[in-house]
FIFIMAR-815212 format. One record per residue (C-alpha): y, x, z. Coordinates in steps of 0.2 Angstrom, whole numbers, plus 5000, padded with zeros to 4 digits. Layout:
<recs>
YXZ...
</recs>
This chain:
<recs>
504951075019503450975025501650955017500950775019499050735017498550555012496750505015496050395002495950364983496550184979498150104973498750084991498650274993499450314977500850204981501050284998501050454992502150414978503450354990503250495003503450624989505250554985505850625002506950775001506050845016504350845008503750994998502050924993500850774995499050804994497750664992495950684999495150634987496350544977496050524959496750614943498050474940498950524956499350704949501250694946502750784953502450854970500750774971498950854969497250804974495950904984494050894982493750825000493350635002494350605018493850425018492050475023491950515042490550645039491950745031493050745046492850935049493250975031494850875033495250965049495051135041496151075026497551025038497451205046497351295029498751195020499851185036499951005034501350925044500850745043499250655039499250475034497550385033497550245020495850145021495150055036493350125035493750305041494950235054493650115061492350255061493550365072494350495060495950495070494950525086494050675078495650755071496550725088495150815097495350965085497150975090497950885075499050755083500250715069499050595061499650415057498350285060497550195074496050275084494250195083494650095099496250025092495449995075494449855083495949745080495249735062493449795063493049665077493649485074493049435092494149575099495749525090495449335094495249375112496849485113497849345104497149215115497449305131499349325127499649155118499849215101499749065088498149075078496748955073495648885086493948975084492248985092491349155093489549145086488249275089486849195078486749085064486148945075487748965086488748955069487848795064488248715081490048775080490248705062489648535069490948545083492448625074492348545056493548405053493948315037494948465031493448585033493148745042493348935040491949065042492549235046491349385047491549495063491549675055492349765040492149675024493349755012494449595012492949485006492149415022493149255024492449095017493548935017492448775016493148605011491848505022490648525036489248505023489848645013490048755028488248715034487648765016488648925016488248995033486549065029487249155013488749215023487549285037486449375024488049465016489049495032487849475047487649335059489149375071490549255064492049165070492048985065493848935064494948785061495648775044497548805043498648735029500148815022500648965011500049135017501049285018500949465024502049555037501849745038502549855052502450025058501950045076502250195087501150135101502550045110503449935097503249875079504649905066504349785052504649805033505849655033505149585017503649465017502349495004501149374996499349424991498249334979496449354984495449244973494949304956495549174945497249084942497648944954496749024968495048984960493449084960492749214972493749314984494149494980495049634988496649564980497149534962499049554964500549534976502349514976503849514988504849464995503949294997505149144999504049065011504549195024506349255025506849425033507249325049505449255050504749425047505749495061505249355072503349385068503649575072504549535089503549385095501849425088501549605083502449695096501649595111499949635103500349815103501049815120499449725127498349855118499349995127499049905144497149895140497150085137497050075118498750115111499050075093499950195082499950165063500250035050499949855057499649715044499849535050499049415038500049255042500049075037501648965037501048795045502048645050502148715067502748885061501949045057500149075064499049235063497549225051497049405054497649575058497249735048497449915053498249975037499449935024498749805012498049844994498849784983500349734994500749914997501249934979502649804978503149854996503350034991504349984975505549884987505850015000507350124998507250225015506350385017504550345020504050515026505450515040504950335045503050385048503550555056504650465068503250345072502050485076503350565087503650395097505350385090505250215081506950155087507650285076506950205060508050095050507150025035508249985020507649895005508249874987508949704981507849594971505949584970504349674965502749614957501049694956499649634944497949714947496949754931495149734935493449774926492649624918491249564931492249614946491949574961490149584955489349714944490449794930490349924917491250094920491850234908492950114897494350214889496050154895497550144882499350114885499750174902501150294896501850154885501950034900502750164911504150184898504750014903506150034915505650004933503850004930502550104940500650104936499650144952497950204949496450144959494750144950495150274936494450444932495050574918493950594903492850744904493750854892495350844903496550794889497450674901496650514895495850394908494350284909493850144921492850204937492950054948493249864950495049854953495749984941497649984940499049904949500449874936502049854946503749794940505349794950506949694946508649684955508849514948507349434958505549384957505649294940506249454931505049564941503649454936504149474917504349654919502549674926501749564913502649654899501949814906500149734907500249684889500349874884498749924893497049894886495149934887493749884876493249704880494849664889495449664907495049534921496749484928497749344935499149274924499949184939500449324951502149264959502049094952502149014969503849094972504549014956503948834960
</recs>
């Protein structure tokens, strides 16, 4: 029986560990650091924050002490900081996640743009800018009547992209963007169409996709209004991209990128997230991420029927050809409950009621992100972050029913002053 270590503490990590724990080959799932909402069944949390690179030695010691068979790194920050490199150097080779060099695919927009350009992957035409003045010049060249997109170069927690409706708006925004995210930016043409996400597992040679597309909802408010967030909800499968389209993206876009990275001496092993847009000319890449999405992971794990531990284990061993993902029929929908004020400042420590009641609804799972247990340890939870819970519903009858299940569960959960959440997650699929 295997022990699995999941690095991270958010809803994505909760969903991954929850699914991995369902394997008959798994004895225990440890979260580092996790949060108390993840304590269930085979799962436990350990007091080491593996998402901080300065704790790499402590994670290495934990792997040895607990005889961990597989380590799965959830968030992008420790990957980009070189956690996998450090663990590999300590002799821990069964670590699922890209090295620091391979993580440039997300942490450096210039790197990913160049890779795709070299091998002809469809993406937005862009200009690399190393100063605000470069960006101003690029905006004047690139901006058309449809506007332009400003993309930060480094890691931004999913918030470093600004879509501008006009040249004037972009010129006004660029200084503010540089102040928040730095002066290195990509100025990109604005693409139009529905966005969708494709997730795959790479063993360094090829990419095996989860053959359902998932659609995220980044803006804070209904109708895709308001500021960008880390994600206010997601559902899948998204009608905009069929299983055939997803497979084509994996075969014609993701696998060639992985193979090019291997040629360059930076093999990519881990989750690979393709942020895509369905244009009139077919799917194009908006960005690549080096991990599973959050909250896309939550409905994704609800839909997977296969053994996730086996899949990740085979990938680490370079045997991805033996992985055959199977999915449940129907659809899943995740609604993020956030603190009032997010993505700005917000109050913490608000008592959460109704989680147990929500989970009594058939095919509902509440994934914890920004929660902590009350100090007397009586099993109650309070808010401890911006995005607090990912309330996820599944239905074999399809997205309409999955959406109803999710929002029924949302109605059971409350905090003083109420939640910030979108009421239109998955509406695009129903139009």
